[in-house]
A tleap script that builds the chain and sets N, CA, C and O, in Angstrom:
source leaprc.protein.ff14SB
mol = sequence {
  NMET SER LYS GLY SER ILE LYS ASP TYR PHE
  ASP TRP SER ALA SER GLN ILE GLN GLN CYS
  SER ASN ARG ASN ILE ASN HIE LEU PRO THR
  VAL ASP GLU PHE ILE ILE MET ARG ARG CYS
  THR VAL GLY ALA GLY MET VAL GLU ALA MET
  VAL GLU HIE SER LEU ASN ILE ASP LEU PRO
  SER TYR VAL PHE LYS ASP PRO VAL VAL ILE
  SER MET SER GLN ALA ILE SER ASP ILE ILE
  SER TRP SER ASN ASP ILE TYR SER PHE HIE
  LYS GLU GLN ARG GLY GLY ASP SER PRO ASN
  LEU ILE CYS VAL LEU GLN CPRO
}
set mol.1.N position { 13.596 -3.668 9.710 }
set mol.1.CA position { 12.669 -4.129 8.220 }
set mol.1.C position { 13.505 -2.949 7.560 }
set mol.1.O position { 14.135 -2.014 8.054 }
set mol.2.N position { 13.256 -3.370 6.201 }
set mol.2.CA position { 14.094 -2.237 4.640 }
set mol.2.C position { 12.379 -2.013 4.597 }
set mol.2.O position { 11.384 -2.571 5.060 }
set mol.3.N position { 12.765 -0.599 3.570 }
set mol.3.CA position { 11.845 0.266 2.874 }
set mol.3.C position { 11.304 -0.986 1.103 }
set mol.3.O position { 10.287 -0.993 0.410 }
set mol.4.N position { 12.414 -1.695 1.053 }
set mol.4.CA position { 11.913 -2.840 0.489 }
set mol.4.C position { 11.469 -3.992 0.252 }
set mol.4.O position { 10.932 -4.576 -0.690 }
set mol.5.N position { 11.884 -4.275 1.577 }
set mol.5.CA position { 10.559 -5.234 2.321 }
set mol.5.C position { 9.176 -5.111 2.671 }
set mol.5.O position { 8.304 -5.896 2.300 }
set mol.6.N position { 8.901 -3.571 3.780 }
set mol.6.CA position { 7.944 -3.192 3.289 }
set mol.6.C position { 7.067 -2.894 2.295 }
set mol.6.O position { 5.913 -2.536 2.532 }
set mol.7.N position { 7.750 -3.073 0.631 }
set mol.7.CA position { 6.877 -2.236 -0.130 }
set mol.7.C position { 6.361 -4.066 -1.515 }
set mol.7.O position { 5.596 -4.209 -2.468 }
set mol.8.N position { 7.310 -4.958 -0.793 }
set mol.8.CA position { 7.139 -6.247 -1.442 }
set mol.8.C position { 5.777 -6.575 -0.424 }
set mol.8.O position { 4.680 -6.906 -0.872 }
set mol.9.N position { 6.080 -6.417 0.977 }
set mol.9.CA position { 5.094 -6.657 1.517 }
set mol.9.C position { 3.659 -6.376 0.983 }
set mol.9.O position { 2.852 -7.265 0.712 }
set mol.10.N position { 3.359 -4.618 0.824 }
set mol.10.CA position { 2.407 -4.541 0.438 }
set mol.10.C position { 1.995 -4.800 -1.235 }
set mol.10.O position { 0.828 -5.027 -1.552 }
set mol.11.N position { 2.693 -4.760 -1.870 }
set mol.11.CA position { 2.089 -5.330 -2.912 }
set mol.11.C position { 1.797 -7.169 -3.148 }
set mol.11.O position { 1.300 -7.788 -4.089 }
set mol.12.N position { 2.426 -7.666 -1.685 }
set mol.12.CA position { 2.014 -9.018 -2.030 }
set mol.12.C position { 0.560 -8.954 -1.457 }
set mol.12.O position { -0.247 -9.308 -2.316 }
set mol.13.N position { 0.080 -8.668 -0.473 }
set mol.13.CA position { -1.064 -8.254 0.069 }
set mol.13.C position { -1.799 -7.294 -1.073 }
set mol.13.O position { -3.005 -7.107 -0.911 }
set mol.14.N position { -1.310 -6.823 -1.939 }
set mol.14.CA position { -2.248 -5.756 -3.073 }
set mol.14.C position { -2.678 -6.765 -3.623 }
set mol.14.O position { -3.858 -6.972 -3.906 }
set mol.15.N position { -1.570 -7.626 -3.862 }
set mol.15.CA position { -2.121 -8.972 -5.253 }
set mol.15.C position { -2.997 -9.807 -5.302 }
set mol.15.O position { -3.766 -10.182 -6.188 }
set mol.16.N position { -2.731 -10.230 -3.699 }
set mol.16.CA position { -3.641 -11.186 -3.213 }
set mol.16.C position { -4.830 -10.576 -3.201 }
set mol.16.O position { -5.565 -11.175 -3.985 }
set mol.17.N position { -5.411 -9.623 -2.664 }
set mol.17.CA position { -6.504 -8.854 -3.198 }
set mol.17.C position { -6.811 -8.647 -4.283 }
set mol.17.O position { -8.021 -8.866 -4.337 }
set mol.18.N position { -6.425 -8.323 -5.300 }
set mol.18.CA position { -6.722 -8.584 -6.389 }
set mol.18.C position { -7.048 -9.547 -7.220 }
set mol.18.O position { -8.018 -9.636 -7.972 }
set mol.19.N position { -6.108 -10.313 -7.019 }
set mol.19.CA position { -6.707 -12.013 -7.326 }
set mol.19.C position { -7.928 -12.679 -6.556 }
set mol.19.O position { -8.629 -13.478 -7.176 }
set mol.20.N position { -8.164 -12.430 -5.447 }
set mol.20.CA position { -9.173 -12.541 -4.978 }
set mol.20.C position { -10.393 -11.681 -5.466 }
set mol.20.O position { -11.509 -12.020 -5.071 }
set mol.21.N position { -10.269 -10.632 -6.267 }
set mol.21.CA position { -11.444 -10.007 -6.573 }
set mol.21.C position { -11.771 -10.426 -8.354 }
set mol.21.O position { -12.820 -10.418 -8.998 }
set mol.22.N position { -10.172 -10.815 -8.780 }
set mol.22.CA position { -10.938 -11.398 -9.783 }
set mol.22.C position { -11.991 -12.672 -10.416 }
set mol.22.O position { -12.772 -12.966 -11.321 }
set mol.23.N position { -11.109 -13.301 -8.747 }
set mol.23.CA position { -12.157 -14.983 -8.875 }
set mol.23.C position { -13.541 -14.568 -8.570 }
set mol.23.O position { -14.503 -15.247 -8.930 }
set mol.24.N position { -13.687 -13.195 -7.750 }
set mol.24.CA position { -14.785 -12.882 -7.637 }
set mol.24.C position { -16.257 -12.553 -8.868 }
set mol.24.O position { -17.478 -12.712 -8.869 }
set mol.25.N position { -15.194 -12.024 -9.793 }
set mol.25.CA position { -15.855 -11.721 -10.729 }
set mol.25.C position { -15.260 -12.296 -11.992 }
set mol.25.O position { -14.972 -11.936 -13.134 }
set mol.26.N position { -15.241 -12.787 -11.641 }
set mol.26.CA position { -14.434 -15.007 -13.259 }
set mol.26.C position { -14.103 -13.815 -13.553 }
set mol.26.O position { -14.922 -13.227 -14.259 }
set mol.27.N position { -13.079 -13.184 -13.226 }
set mol.27.CA position { -11.932 -11.872 -14.412 }
set mol.27.C position { -10.640 -12.695 -14.844 }
set mol.27.O position { -9.718 -12.935 -14.065 }
set mol.28.N position { -10.670 -13.004 -15.866 }
set mol.28.CA position { -9.245 -13.743 -16.065 }
set mol.28.C position { -8.255 -12.832 -17.021 }
set mol.28.O position { -8.078 -12.735 -18.236 }
set mol.29.N position { -7.619 -12.125 -15.663 }
set mol.29.CA position { -6.160 -11.258 -16.975 }
set mol.29.C position { -5.816 -11.510 -18.297 }
set mol.29.O position { -6.104 -12.597 -18.797 }
set mol.30.N position { -5.108 -10.456 -19.070 }
set mol.30.CA position { -4.271 -10.334 -19.705 }
set mol.30.C position { -3.500 -10.884 -18.983 }
set mol.30.O position { -3.419 -10.846 -17.756 }
set mol.31.N position { -2.481 -11.796 -20.244 }
set mol.31.CA position { -1.206 -11.926 -20.085 }
set mol.31.C position { -0.439 -11.199 -19.634 }
set mol.31.O position { 0.102 -11.703 -18.650 }
set mol.32.N position { 0.004 -9.937 -19.925 }
set mol.32.CA position { 0.825 -8.751 -18.890 }
set mol.32.C position { 0.554 -8.572 -18.120 }
set mol.32.O position { 1.441 -7.966 -17.520 }
set mol.33.N position { -1.059 -8.838 -17.018 }
set mol.33.CA position { -1.941 -8.097 -16.584 }
set mol.33.C position { -1.499 -9.466 -15.019 }
set mol.33.O position { -1.230 -9.296 -13.830 }
set mol.34.N position { -1.660 -10.909 -16.043 }
set mol.34.CA position { -1.375 -11.377 -15.024 }
set mol.34.C position { 0.490 -11.964 -14.525 }
set mol.34.O position { 0.855 -12.878 -13.786 }
set mol.35.N position { 1.373 -10.831 -15.420 }
set mol.35.CA position { 2.551 -11.921 -15.392 }
set mol.35.C position { 2.986 -9.725 -14.368 }
set mol.35.O position { 3.857 -8.862 -14.484 }
set mol.36.N position { 2.177 -9.847 -13.845 }
set mol.36.CA position { 3.000 -8.045 -13.718 }
set mol.36.C position { 2.023 -8.993 -11.979 }
set mol.36.O position { 2.772 -9.361 -11.075 }
set mol.37.N position { 0.531 -9.215 -11.827 }
set mol.37.CA position { 0.622 -9.667 -10.483 }
set mol.37.C position { 1.306 -10.559 -10.524 }
set mol.37.O position { 2.237 -10.748 -9.742 }
set mol.38.N position { 1.027 -11.187 -11.316 }
set mol.38.CA position { 2.141 -12.893 -10.727 }
set mol.38.C position { 3.322 -12.521 -9.655 }
set mol.38.O position { 3.622 -12.840 -8.505 }
set mol.39.N position { 3.575 -12.087 -10.179 }
set mol.39.CA position { 6.001 -11.859 -9.821 }
set mol.39.C position { 5.043 -10.844 -7.922 }
set mol.39.O position { 5.782 -10.427 -7.030 }
set mol.40.N position { 3.681 -10.731 -7.836 }
set mol.40.CA position { 3.278 -10.266 -6.635 }
set mol.40.C position { 3.334 -11.628 -5.540 }
set mol.40.O position { 4.077 -12.061 -4.660 }
set mol.41.N position { 2.091 -11.970 -6.185 }
set mol.41.CA position { 1.149 -13.082 -5.476 }
set mol.41.C position { 2.284 -14.286 -4.925 }
set mol.41.O position { 2.196 -14.951 -3.893 }
set mol.42.N position { 3.386 -14.329 -5.990 }
set mol.42.CA position { 4.115 -15.347 -5.591 }
set mol.42.C position { 5.179 -15.402 -4.475 }
set mol.42.O position { 5.818 -16.358 -4.034 }
set mol.43.N position { 5.182 -13.606 -4.028 }
set mol.43.CA position { 5.992 -13.553 -3.017 }
set mol.43.C position { 7.588 -13.205 -2.302 }
set mol.43.O position { 8.158 -12.960 -1.239 }
set mol.44.N position { 7.842 -13.440 -4.113 }
set mol.44.CA position { 9.489 -14.074 -4.034 }
set mol.44.C position { 10.758 -12.901 -3.682 }
set mol.44.O position { 11.974 -13.053 -3.568 }
set mol.45.N position { 9.712 -11.450 -3.550 }
set mol.45.CA position { 10.029 -9.891 -3.553 }
set mol.45.C position { 10.863 -9.702 -1.673 }
set mol.45.O position { 11.734 -8.958 -1.223 }
set mol.46.N position { 9.851 -11.010 -0.965 }
set mol.46.CA position { 9.972 -10.631 0.567 }
set mol.46.C position { 10.633 -12.123 0.823 }
set mol.46.O position { 11.448 -12.332 1.722 }
set mol.47.N position { 10.280 -12.878 0.131 }
set mol.47.CA position { 11.728 -13.942 0.140 }
set mol.47.C position { 12.485 -13.396 0.121 }
set mol.47.O position { 13.300 -13.671 1.001 }
set mol.48.N position { 12.805 -12.410 -0.676 }
set mol.48.CA position { 14.926 -11.936 -0.983 }
set mol.48.C position { 15.244 -11.028 0.300 }
set mol.48.O position { 15.971 -10.923 1.288 }
set mol.49.N position { 14.302 -10.509 -0.334 }
set mol.49.CA position { 14.727 -9.311 1.268 }
set mol.49.C position { 14.607 -10.279 3.403 }
set mol.49.O position { 14.800 -9.914 4.563 }
set mol.50.N position { 14.138 -11.680 2.595 }
set mol.50.CA position { 14.487 -12.224 4.744 }
set mol.50.C position { 15.666 -12.282 4.132 }
set mol.50.O position { 16.659 -11.770 4.649 }
set mol.51.N position { 15.715 -12.975 2.834 }
set mol.51.CA position { 17.888 -14.152 2.133 }
set mol.51.C position { 18.850 -12.822 3.058 }
set mol.51.O position { 19.673 -13.150 3.912 }
set mol.52.N position { 18.523 -11.068 2.649 }
set mol.52.CA position { 18.575 -10.423 2.896 }
set mol.52.C position { 19.643 -10.128 4.345 }
set mol.52.O position { 20.860 -9.977 4.446 }
set mol.53.N position { 18.725 -10.134 5.161 }
set mol.53.CA position { 18.033 -9.988 6.372 }
set mol.53.C position { 18.769 -10.977 7.169 }
set mol.53.O position { 19.202 -10.595 8.256 }
set mol.54.N position { 18.978 -12.185 6.803 }
set mol.54.CA position { 19.005 -13.144 7.866 }
set mol.54.C position { 20.592 -13.403 7.276 }
set mol.54.O position { 20.965 -14.392 7.908 }
set mol.55.N position { 21.551 -13.042 6.492 }
set mol.55.CA position { 22.799 -13.336 5.906 }
set mol.55.C position { 23.569 -11.929 6.196 }
set mol.55.O position { 24.557 -11.494 5.605 }
set mol.56.N position { 23.008 -11.475 7.025 }
set mol.56.CA position { 23.553 -9.603 7.386 }
set mol.56.C position { 23.781 -9.331 6.419 }
set mol.56.O position { 24.804 -8.667 6.252 }
set mol.57.N position { 22.772 -9.777 5.007 }
set mol.57.CA position { 23.309 -8.369 4.044 }
set mol.57.C position { 23.163 -7.427 4.416 }
set mol.57.O position { 22.414 -7.342 5.389 }
set mol.58.N position { 23.847 -6.045 3.812 }
set mol.58.CA position { 23.196 -4.652 3.980 }
set mol.58.C position { 23.228 -3.959 2.392 }
set mol.58.O position { 23.814 -2.881 2.280 }
set mol.59.N position { 22.700 -4.480 1.369 }
set mol.59.CA position { 22.750 -3.556 0.844 }
set mol.59.C position { 21.964 -2.323 0.625 }
set mol.59.O position { 20.918 -2.137 1.246 }
set mol.60.N position { 22.686 -0.998 -0.713 }
set mol.60.CA position { 22.393 -0.064 -0.317 }
set mol.60.C position { 21.523 0.103 -1.584 }
set mol.60.O position { 21.998 -0.063 -2.708 }
set mol.61.N position { 19.938 0.513 -1.315 }
set mol.61.CA position { 18.778 1.060 -1.924 }
set mol.61.C position { 19.399 1.113 -3.238 }
set mol.61.O position { 19.127 0.182 -3.996 }
set mol.62.N position { 20.116 1.948 -3.618 }
set mol.62.CA position { 20.583 2.116 -4.980 }
set mol.62.C position { 20.961 1.070 -6.043 }
set mol.62.O position { 21.081 1.229 -7.258 }
set mol.63.N position { 21.149 -0.244 -5.158 }
set mol.63.CA position { 21.601 -1.303 -5.744 }
set mol.63.C position { 20.052 -2.296 -6.475 }
set mol.63.O position { 19.989 -3.015 -7.472 }
set mol.64.N position { 19.094 -1.949 -5.558 }
set mol.64.CA position { 17.789 -2.290 -6.074 }
set mol.64.C position { 16.645 -1.990 -7.231 }
set mol.64.O position { 15.778 -2.622 -7.834 }
set mol.65.N position { 17.373 -0.112 -7.155 }
set mol.65.CA position { 16.768 0.603 -8.824 }
set mol.65.C position { 17.552 0.190 -9.993 }
set mol.65.O position { 17.148 0.515 -11.110 }
set mol.66.N position { 18.625 -0.488 -9.858 }
set mol.66.CA position { 20.017 -0.941 -10.835 }
set mol.66.C position { 18.687 -1.854 -12.232 }
set mol.66.O position { 17.823 -2.558 -11.710 }
set mol.67.N position { 18.670 -1.767 -13.497 }
set mol.67.CA position { 17.917 -2.669 -13.794 }
set mol.67.C position { 18.114 -4.108 -14.781 }
set mol.67.O position { 17.383 -4.720 -15.559 }
set mol.68.N position { 19.729 -4.291 -14.208 }
set mol.68.CA position { 19.597 -5.405 -13.937 }
set mol.68.C position { 19.060 -6.085 -13.382 }
set mol.68.O position { 18.425 -7.088 -13.709 }
set mol.69.N position { 19.414 -5.210 -11.633 }
set mol.69.CA position { 18.722 -6.575 -10.469 }
set mol.69.C position { 17.453 -6.516 -10.803 }
set mol.69.O position { 17.032 -7.672 -10.765 }
set mol.70.N position { 16.609 -5.785 -11.112 }
set mol.70.CA position { 15.195 -5.789 -11.520 }
set mol.70.C position { 15.233 -6.774 -12.341 }
set mol.70.O position { 14.956 -7.930 -12.017 }
set mol.71.N position { 15.695 -6.290 -13.858 }
set mol.71.CA position { 15.145 -7.995 -14.391 }
set mol.71.C position { 15.393 -9.373 -12.943 }
set mol.71.O position { 14.652 -10.266 -12.532 }
set mol.72.N position { 16.302 -9.080 -12.688 }
set mol.72.CA position { 16.876 -10.898 -12.285 }
set mol.72.C position { 15.967 -10.808 -10.992 }
set mol.72.O position { 16.105 -11.855 -10.360 }
set mol.73.N position { 14.997 -9.853 -10.305 }
set mol.73.CA position { 14.942 -10.280 -9.304 }
set mol.73.C position { 13.096 -10.697 -10.194 }
set mol.73.O position { 12.359 -11.568 -9.730 }
set mol.74.N position { 12.756 -9.925 -11.343 }
set mol.74.CA position { 11.428 -10.282 -12.174 }
set mol.74.C position { 11.599 -11.928 -12.380 }
set mol.74.O position { 10.634 -12.683 -12.263 }
set mol.75.N position { 12.885 -12.373 -12.687 }
set mol.75.CA position { 13.371 -13.654 -13.492 }
set mol.75.C position { 12.647 -14.362 -12.425 }
set mol.75.O position { 11.522 -14.860 -12.474 }
set mol.76.N position { 13.542 -14.318 -11.387 }
set mol.76.CA position { 13.257 -15.395 -9.855 }
set mol.76.C position { 11.900 -15.893 -9.825 }
set mol.76.O position { 11.502 -17.030 -10.078 }
set mol.77.N position { 11.084 -14.601 -9.388 }
set mol.77.CA position { 9.714 -14.512 -9.463 }
set mol.77.C position { 8.874 -15.078 -10.658 }
set mol.77.O position { 7.838 -15.695 -10.411 }
set mol.78.N position { 9.373 -14.849 -12.190 }
set mol.78.CA position { 8.865 -15.933 -13.257 }
set mol.78.C position { 9.436 -17.278 -13.546 }
set mol.78.O position { 8.918 -17.988 -14.408 }
set mol.79.N position { 10.625 -17.717 -12.774 }
set mol.79.CA position { 10.619 -19.029 -12.958 }
set mol.79.C position { 9.880 -20.123 -11.179 }
set mol.79.O position { 9.487 -21.282 -11.308 }
set mol.80.N position { 9.870 -19.483 -9.946 }
set mol.80.CA position { 9.309 -20.098 -9.270 }
set mol.80.C position { 7.945 -19.779 -9.632 }
set mol.80.O position { 7.500 -20.765 -9.045 }
set mol.81.N position { 6.724 -19.136 -10.185 }
set mol.81.CA position { 5.344 -18.574 -10.322 }
set mol.81.C position { 5.101 -20.192 -11.244 }
set mol.81.O position { 4.655 -21.310 -10.986 }
set mol.82.N position { 5.644 -19.541 -12.310 }
set mol.82.CA position { 5.190 -21.004 -13.882 }
set mol.82.C position { 5.432 -22.002 -13.485 }
set mol.82.O position { 4.654 -22.915 -13.763 }
set mol.83.N position { 6.829 -22.335 -12.508 }
set mol.83.CA position { 7.010 -23.254 -12.780 }
set mol.83.C position { 5.877 -24.115 -11.875 }
set mol.83.O position { 5.383 -25.199 -12.187 }
set mol.84.N position { 5.541 -23.123 -10.364 }
set mol.84.CA position { 3.854 -23.106 -9.711 }
set mol.84.C position { 3.007 -24.021 -10.734 }
set mol.84.O position { 2.371 -25.062 -10.901 }
set mol.85.N position { 3.552 -22.680 -11.353 }
set mol.85.CA position { 1.179 -22.682 -12.156 }
set mol.85.C position { 1.462 -24.394 -13.175 }
set mol.85.O position { 0.623 -25.213 -13.549 }
set mol.86.N position { 2.546 -24.388 -13.296 }
set mol.86.CA position { 1.913 -25.439 -14.533 }
set mol.86.C position { 2.331 -27.166 -14.333 }
set mol.86.O position { 2.238 -28.140 -15.081 }
set mol.87.N position { 2.932 -26.924 -12.635 }
set mol.87.CA position { 3.042 -28.668 -11.850 }
set mol.87.C position { 1.515 -28.664 -11.134 }
set mol.87.O position { 0.948 -29.741 -10.950 }
set mol.88.N position { 0.902 -27.434 -10.755 }
set mol.88.CA position { -0.235 -27.020 -10.083 }
set mol.88.C position { -1.145 -27.090 -10.915 }
set mol.88.O position { -2.229 -26.769 -10.427 }
set mol.89.N position { -1.195 -27.481 -12.372 }
set mol.89.CA position { -2.466 -26.728 -13.210 }
set mol.89.C position { -3.619 -28.078 -13.506 }
set mol.89.O position { -4.738 -27.893 -13.985 }
set mol.90.N position { -3.101 -29.358 -13.131 }
set mol.90.CA position { -4.468 -29.656 -12.925 }
set mol.90.C position { -5.264 -30.145 -11.368 }
set mol.90.O position { -6.308 -30.791 -11.275 }
set mol.91.N position { -4.519 -29.683 -10.381 }
set mol.91.CA position { -4.990 -29.726 -9.134 }
set mol.91.C position { -5.612 -28.459 -9.210 }
set mol.91.O position { -6.764 -28.823 -8.974 }
set mol.92.N position { -5.718 -26.808 -9.423 }
set mol.92.CA position { -6.263 -26.235 -9.237 }
set mol.92.C position { -7.598 -26.364 -10.048 }
set mol.92.O position { -8.602 -25.817 -9.593 }
set mol.93.N position { -7.691 -27.384 -11.774 }
set mol.93.CA position { -8.314 -26.918 -12.636 }
set mol.93.C position { -9.476 -27.701 -11.503 }
set mol.93.O position { -10.433 -26.967 -11.259 }
set mol.94.N position { -9.514 -29.188 -10.736 }
set mol.94.CA position { -10.467 -30.149 -10.879 }
set mol.94.C position { -10.561 -29.376 -9.145 }
set mol.94.O position { -11.114 -30.108 -8.324 }
set mol.95.N position { -10.186 -28.341 -8.743 }
set mol.95.CA position { -10.909 -27.586 -7.584 }
set mol.95.C position { -11.545 -26.255 -8.015 }
set mol.95.O position { -12.059 -25.423 -7.266 }
set mol.96.N position { -11.388 -26.180 -9.731 }
set mol.96.CA position { -12.705 -24.756 -10.375 }
set mol.96.C position { -11.694 -23.590 -9.886 }
set mol.96.O position { -12.241 -22.492 -9.977 }
set mol.97.N position { -10.365 -23.525 -9.390 }
set mol.97.CA position { -9.310 -22.300 -9.381 }
set mol.97.C position { -9.254 -22.250 -10.405 }
set mol.97.O position { -9.132 -23.405 -10.815 }
set mol.98.N position { -9.271 -21.206 -11.617 }
set mol.98.CA position { -8.357 -20.535 -12.638 }
set mol.98.C position { -7.239 -19.346 -12.855 }
set mol.98.O position { -6.848 -18.923 -13.944 }
set mol.99.N position { -6.650 -18.733 -11.011 }
set mol.99.CA position { -5.470 -17.779 -11.931 }
set mol.99.C position { -4.273 -18.680 -11.480 }
set mol.99.O position { -3.945 -18.911 -10.316 }
set mol.100.N position { -3.758 -19.086 -12.477 }
set mol.100.CA position { -2.654 -19.667 -13.586 }
set mol.100.C position { -1.993 -19.003 -15.331 }
set mol.100.O position { -2.632 -18.773 -16.357 }
set mol.101.N position { -1.276 -18.936 -15.193 }
set mol.101.CA position { -0.374 -18.673 -16.465 }
set mol.101.C position { -1.846 -19.988 -17.445 }
set mol.101.O position { -2.737 -19.684 -18.239 }
set mol.102.N position { -1.606 -20.825 -17.093 }
set mol.102.CA position { -1.306 -22.334 -18.142 }
set mol.102.C position { -3.269 -21.868 -19.136 }
set mol.102.O position { -3.759 -22.054 -20.250 }
set mol.103.N position { -3.752 -21.154 -17.662 }
set mol.103.CA position { -5.560 -20.244 -18.279 }
set mol.103.C position { -5.323 -19.524 -18.668 }
set mol.103.O position { -6.057 -19.306 -19.632 }
set mol.104.N position { -4.199 -18.422 -18.464 }
set mol.104.CA position { -4.474 -16.988 -19.452 }
set mol.104.C position { -3.682 -18.021 -20.631 }
set mol.104.O position { -4.370 -18.445 -21.560 }
set mol.105.N position { -3.236 -18.135 -20.605 }
set mol.105.CA position { -2.333 -18.544 -21.874 }
set mol.105.C position { -3.040 -18.919 -22.839 }
set mol.105.O position { -3.074 -18.337 -23.923 }
set mol.106.N position { -3.935 -20.333 -22.435 }
set mol.106.CA position { -4.997 -20.624 -23.443 }
set mol.106.C position { -6.033 -19.873 -24.428 }
set mol.106.O position { -6.506 -18.875 -23.885 }
set mol.107.N position { -6.491 -20.091 -25.700 }
set mol.107.CA position { -7.161 -19.019 -25.733 }
set mol.107.C position { -8.701 -19.010 -25.423 }
set mol.107.O position { -9.332 -17.954 -25.461 }
savepdb mol mol.pdb
quit
């Protein structure tokens, strides 16, 4: 397992704990806080690592430090998570769940 995938797993785990904590204290994060947390809760970094591993791609670690690659990875996470938030909004509202971009964006 690469260092990146281990970090992605720990980031995902920490974001799940943060999301649960926010629910427990009924805290709605700011938009900026939410976006950073949501990029981790969606788990796209782990999927990227699995794809790299399953295709037997061995990229050097400096590639993942490149600002363009970082921005692309963040965009992937945003597309996946924001799409999910839009499609699941009504279901989550019926269930009383609020960690959703739409909730955070509403005044």
